[in-house]
C-alpha positions as CSV (number, residue, x, y, z in Angstrom):
1,M,29.3,44.7,6.6
2,K,25.9,43.2,6.5
3,A,26.0,42.6,2.7
4,N,29.1,40.8,3.2
5,F,27.6,38.6,5.8
6,V,24.9,37.6,3.4
7,V,27.4,36.9,0.7
8,C,29.5,34.9,3.2
9,L,26.8,32.6,4.3
10,H,25.5,32.1,0.7
11,I,28.9,31.1,-0.5
12,Y,29.2,28.7,2.7
13,Y,25.8,26.9,2.0
14,A,26.2,27.2,-1.7
15,G,29.6,25.6,-2.1
16,P,30.4,22.1,-2.5
17,M,29.5,19.6,0.2
18,T,32.8,17.5,1.1
19,E,31.3,15.2,3.8
20,T,28.6,12.7,2.9
21,A,26.5,13.2,6.2
22,D,26.6,16.9,5.5
23,L,25.1,16.3,2.1
24,A,22.5,13.7,3.6
25,Q,21.6,16.4,6.0
26,S,21.2,19.0,3.4
27,L,19.0,17.1,1.1
28,R,16.7,15.7,3.8
29,E,16.4,19.5,4.9
30,M,15.8,20.6,1.1
31,F,13.4,17.6,0.5
32,G,11.4,18.5,3.9
33,R,10.9,22.2,2.3
34,A,10.0,21.0,-1.2
35,Q,7.4,18.5,0.6
36,R,5.9,21.2,2.7
37,A,5.9,23.8,-0.5
38,L,4.2,21.1,-2.6
39,R,1.5,20.2,0.1
40,E,0.8,24.0,0.4
41,Q,-0.1,23.9,-3.5
42,G,-2.3,21.1,-3.7
43,G,-3.6,21.1,0.0
44,R,-4.3,17.9,2.0
45,L,-8.2,18.4,1.8
46,G,-8.4,19.5,5.1
47,L,-7.0,16.2,6.3
48,T,-4.5,15.3,8.8
49,A,-1.3,13.7,7.7
50,S,-2.6,10.4,8.8
51,Q,-5.7,10.7,7.1
52,S,-4.3,12.1,4.1
53,E,-1.6,9.1,4.0
54,A,-4.5,6.4,4.5
55,L,-6.5,7.8,1.9
56,G,-3.5,8.0,-0.5
57,C,-2.5,4.6,0.4
58,V,-6.1,3.1,-0.6
59,A,-6.1,5.3,-3.9
60,R,-2.8,4.0,-4.8
61,E,-3.2,0.1,-4.0
62,G,-6.7,-0.3,-4.4
63,P,-9.5,-1.8,-1.7
64,L,-7.7,-2.8,1.4
65,S,-8.8,-4.3,4.7
66,I,-8.7,-1.8,7.7
67,G,-6.1,-4.3,9.1
68,A,-4.1,-4.5,6.0
69,L,-4.0,-0.7,5.5
70,A,-2.9,-0.5,9.2
71,K,0.0,-2.4,8.5
72,R,1.0,-0.7,5.5
73,Q,0.7,2.7,7.6
74,H,2.5,1.2,10.7
75,V,-0.3,2.0,13.1
76,R,-2.7,-0.2,15.2
77,S,-6.0,-1.5,13.4
78,Q,-8.1,0.6,16.2
79,S,-6.3,3.8,15.2
80,M,-6.9,3.2,11.5
81,G,-10.3,2.4,12.3
82,A,-10.7,5.8,13.9
83,T,-8.9,7.5,10.7
84,V,-11.1,5.4,8.1
85,G,-14.1,6.7,10.3
86,V,-13.1,10.4,9.5
87,L,-12.5,9.6,6.0
88,L,-16.1,7.9,5.8
89,E,-17.6,10.8,7.3
90,R,-16.1,13.2,4.6
91,G,-17.5,11.1,1.9
92,L,-13.9,10.1,1.0
93,V,-14.2,6.5,1.4
94,A,-16.7,3.6,1.2
95,V,-16.6,0.9,3.6
96,T,-17.9,-2.7,3.0
97,P,-18.1,-5.9,4.4
98,D,-15.0,-8.1,3.1
99,P,-16.7,-10.7,0.9
100,D,-14.1,-13.5,2.2
101,D,-14.2,-12.7,5.6
102,G,-17.3,-11.1,7.0
103,R,-15.3,-10.0,10.0
104,Q,-13.4,-7.6,8.1
105,K,-14.0,-4.2,6.5
106,V,-12.9,-3.2,2.9
107,V,-12.1,0.3,2.3
108,T,-12.3,1.9,-1.0
109,V,-12.0,5.4,-2.3
110,T,-14.9,7.2,-3.7
111,D,-15.2,9.0,-6.8
112,E,-15.3,12.2,-5.1
113,A,-11.9,11.5,-3.5
114,R,-10.4,10.4,-6.7
115,A,-11.5,13.7,-8.2
116,L,-10.1,15.6,-5.3
117,I,-6.8,13.7,-5.4
118,T,-6.5,14.5,-9.2
119,E,-7.5,18.3,-8.6
120,G,-4.4,18.3,-5.8
121,R,-2.1,16.3,-7.9
122,S,-2.7,18.6,-11.0
123,A,-2.1,21.8,-8.9
124,R,1.3,20.9,-7.5
125,T,2.4,19.8,-11.0
126,D,1.2,23.1,-12.1
127,W,2.9,25.1,-9.5
128,L,6.2,23.2,-9.9
129,T,5.9,23.6,-13.6
130,K,5.8,27.5,-13.1
131,Q,8.8,27.2,-10.9
132,L,10.8,25.3,-13.4
133,Q,9.9,27.9,-16.0
134,G,11.9,30.5,-13.7
135,L,15.0,28.6,-14.1
136,S,17.8,28.8,-16.8
137,P,18.0,26.1,-19.6
138,A,21.4,24.9,-17.9
139,E,19.6,24.9,-14.5
140,V,16.9,22.6,-15.9
141,R,19.5,20.2,-17.3
142,T,21.3,20.2,-14.0
143,L,18.0,19.1,-12.4
144,A,17.2,16.4,-14.9
145,E,20.7,14.8,-14.4
146,A,20.0,15.2,-10.5
147,H,16.3,13.5,-11.1
148,T,18.0,10.4,-12.6
149,I,20.5,10.3,-9.6
150,L,17.7,10.5,-7.1
151,D,15.4,8.2,-8.9
152,R,18.1,5.5,-8.8
153,L,19.0,6.4,-4.9
154,F,15.1,6.2,-3.7
155,S,14.1,3.2,-6.1
């Protein structure tokens, strides 16, 4: 009886989804699991989510004022100041006066942070590569096709 129940559950969840909302919910849940799995592989460098996101934003976009960083992260400047303070203490960012406006501070990523970010990305890519190697060629082709669609959806 237990085996039949498991098979029925698998068929129910693995079957085609006819409702767009059901598909959207399933994708959201799956992306959440994927994000957590990838995060476990590369770590967050012992940072909170907001600290990691702020560091990643500066790493991607280049030097930013605390105010500009706060706007991009949708938080108050005071909150971002505290976040940047932690990153500064950890040696992950440098903070210097803005050459155009001495009242502002500019945040830049340190070489140490860049190396840690690169290391984390490499660890996540290596882990995902190993996961993909466990799939059949047909499954890899299906994922490649889905990638094209998802890229268009989120671009």
